[in-house]
Steps between C-alpha positions, in 0.01 A plus 500: 500500500730677250825363360658840552392827661691815406498808725558823311414600142808696413716382208641206701165375623330543163779319316486217753125476455517502120775235494328276758171515306679420173631185675147395597518582870192615683607852585365782711647854504430732791563878483438774758443771235168546325652607164857399428511711183502815706859552632475699820832396655856593405640201314717384214368589151795419278667199344870495562697419185831386655625169367418219743343728756370289788598193299322583172500739206169648388403628160201733465335425167181614332220361720711295741804479727734200447708334772782337307651270759184400683325455165163663560306796367274760660238680302534879504327724245510829693724809456878481542785748502878454467747664736858497368695719745574494871686779677661527844542868585717658770422817702681723253345324198790264415333219305562131466327361191383140452385404149547228242716591201226389260237708691286198586278563801611448860140460607162490324215669682155334491151544640490256792122520550460402138735209537321367810156530338611298196651230724181488711288459186719208396471341849119518511470366141707198616263430788684665788257594779566859584400650835570877513453749787587223747776496766672184620556582867626164625614157378537152650714229344437154658755324279239352264315817393482871567202688633477870411282724714355790306282806547283676243288800586502401865406139431742227609541177311770247411626277225739206478770408251761230458766762428520875548701760309549819700542799265365780718795740465782644702285554809378141497245419764455128423873431547481674830198291605678177414823600672703509178638842584626387843862449388521811280670817608293815471733788412255787485157616391526748218232742384485597135291746306528545120396846391391534138553853379475700176755768434817363677771691321767226520253235374598307188258256331764226434717535808513402867691739729626450853637795698751419778593748767383668826437821306194353338335461841384138454543221758589275208622586147246702306359307206326657201374317191222471242142372536340258257168671543577849370793615291512834681499350847803391700527338840687597815563222751526597868604225739498557873388358835273588790752755634560668161185442300478523119274811500761688699774377265295605202458850644878527570602375154258723308532813715837496679739271319741591222259345251201703614529728196403206280161481677420873492227460240425131551140386555412190709287261295468210747683310770520137613677355793596179676649366823789253455633265766854417404570142607786268417392263225363152583779253419241217486166658405276213590371304794297182489215577253567873452738671267570877514589678183601836354519807723356303793824300522743762369733770630259791417388391151558285193357750244206400270700262280640327806152451639378355171785252501431408861131435422582285202762297686278461815211356301735242348632425851149444633413262218813296579426498877149371429656221296730401782811673363715759677376804316552742782867401537547554125337844529727587794813423298374718216409780746842499661687491176293771315467794738811691599370599843534133604884535483681519828685809366194710422485698823879554508482625142199724577675654799831536316340686215299741706573857396289711730568595775838328484642755258472876518354696211842625405639149497212376279575784256864399482429126452221550245717747315769235442268307262282785369487475123548124495214267397466214746327170412125530477339321794215546741618230743512656846788274599708526181451880452713602799759234418535635144515856636770423756700301250505812279592725788776274626657493153628837627624363832854631453362849438278480808789371710723778380259788522264392782679252727246534780218431256685204360538352851133567565400304196734209545475481877119498526418316179685171525296378205699732282831340585489274190473805273829654604 
């Protein structure tokens, strides 16, 4: 009998295991992969430097990452790289620039495999029992304890814990087994492949670029940025679905789209992919003796730093629950307050800020051209970025209304979330 069993040895699960062990809890960590230091799946490999992002501000120091509000530290002695510029680019090359005036980084790239290995070493040194290459295929919660059914190399076994932390990622199987996904809305299943290439002509080592427009031949905006692993290598992200798969999108972008010239002499180094089920977030991410954290409870993902915070908070919640306190309720309040996707406005905002295919390529050129040459506030935040962009565009609302009345009506009529900006 364990005090806590943790499913998934990503950043959230590892942080939960480390924190639980530090508190003296008998802890077991179960992971389906054999070697977590080898990153074979498309995932977040950057710390986001926005102030109070997901409820906290991080500082990447020599040898560690500091979480200022939650007041904990994570060891990291691997390579890092600062990215100071973010560009949104229209079909004709009109550019919206996000950057801080003092040139501090928007994100800091890091080696995720290195981070996970260091966290795992800390966990095992603290006495965490680690079970790799093992899949949790079912779970039973009888109200007093939780039984996890596992398989390893064809052999079935089980273990029991007083509490369970589910940290098995966006496609969580344990949540499904326990019925915790029953009330969540599934929007879509996205397919993503990240292509790492040398010789992309528009690649810049310290910049992230997103290209908007039908002319680029992507189903979603085309994203290009730097890799932490090689200074000459950039990434191209292709997101699609079963009908329009990433390999087809990659071929169209690099051979047919208006950006194809930039890939003429590019060489593919490697590629990694993932399948993402996009659910609504869990408003209450726990049930009886089980708490679901990180991507497993989120709208798509919480990024690495969000997962680390979830793990830290969940371990504290488990300790309180074992002491008869309402730790899971406390975690839930923190969860709801910290992550923007828990807001009732998040889907309305996301729909209102959609650019493609809502706007034609010519319309995007016109709108981006209104703020070209300005420097907008440096931010990575996927919810704040479009808000900042549209605020800048709508500073020219009189000009749009005068010159392009139909476009003005299109903006204000379909994007009610912009009404406060006018």
